C-alpha positions in Angstrom: 121.7 104.6 127.7 119.0 103.3 130.0 117.3 100.0 129.9 114.0 99.6 128.0 111.1 101.1 129.9 107.8 99.2 130.4 105.7 99.5 127.2 103.0 101.9 128.6 105.6 104.2 130.2 107.8 104.2 127.1 104.7 105.1 125.0 103.8 108.0 127.2 107.4 109.4 127.1 108.1 108.6 123.4 104.9 110.0 122.1 105.2 113.3 123.9 105.5 115.7 121.0 107.1 118.4 123.2 109.0 116.1 125.5 108.5 115.2 129.1 109.0 116.8 132.5 109.9 114.4 135.3 108.7 115.6 138.8 110.1 113.4 141.6 110.6 114.5 145.2 112.6 111.4 146.0 111.8 108.1 147.7 112.0 109.5 151.2 109.4 112.2 150.5 106.0 111.3 152.0 103.3 112.5 149.6 100.9 112.7 152.6 103.0 115.6 153.8 102.2 117.7 150.8 99.3 120.1 151.5 96.3 119.8 149.2 96.8 123.4 148.1 100.4 122.8 147.1 99.5 119.7 145.1 96.7 121.6 143.4 99.1 124.4 142.6 101.5 122.0 140.9 98.7 120.4 139.0 97.4 123.7 137.8 100.9 124.8 136.7 101.6 121.5 135.0 98.3 121.7 133.1 99.6 124.8 131.4 102.6 123.1 129.9 102.8 121.8 126.4 105.0 119.0 127.7 103.8 115.8 129.4 104.5 115.5 133.1 105.6 112.3 134.7 105.0 112.7 138.5 106.3 110.1 141.0 103.4 110.0 143.5 102.9 107.1 145.8 99.6 108.2 147.4 96.2 107.6 146.0 95.5 108.8 142.5 94.1 112.3 142.1 92.4 114.0 139.3 94.8 115.6 136.9 94.9 116.9 133.3 95.6 114.6 130.4 99.3 115.7 130.2 100.0 114.5 133.8 100.7 110.9 134.7 101.2 109.7 138.2 103.4 106.7 139.0 104.0 105.1 142.4 107.4 103.8 141.3 109.7 104.8 138.4 112.9 103.2 137.0 114.5 106.6 137.5 117.8 106.0 135.8 116.1 104.6 132.8 113.6 107.5 132.6 116.4 110.0 133.0 118.3 108.3 130.1 115.3 108.6 127.7 116.1 111.1 124.9 112.6 112.7 125.2 113.1 113.7 128.8 113.6 117.5 128.9 113.6 118.5 132.5 113.9 116.7 135.9 112.4 118.6 138.8 113.4 117.2 142.2 114.7 118.0 145.6 118.4 118.3 145.6 119.5 115.6 148.1 122.2 113.1 148.2 119.6 110.4 147.9 118.4 111.8 144.5 122.0 111.7 143.3 122.1 108.0 144.1 118.6 107.3 142.7 119.3 109.3 139.6 122.7 107.7 139.0 124.7 110.7 139.9 125.1 112.1 136.3 121.9 114.1 136.0 121.2 117.6 137.3 118.2 118.2 139.4 116.4 121.4 138.3 
């Protein structure tokens, strides 16, 4: 089990009726390298999900649908341990294994 999450983050995850998708490209990913069109494609795709989406994004905030929340930093191991997390979308790297605690599968 993970440690308790900050209240606002725990509320976002716990109150997600259909669960949460975590989208994190890792700490070495520079969000400024993502083309605008790519980011918009992700936002459009995520807007169609019934799940809430927690997106690790350390650039300036962008407009997004109500089911998408951007966070500059996440207690990754604790988020991954939350029972309402359904899917983790990430880049499969050795660094993600370390950040995620090694026991979680990146989808």
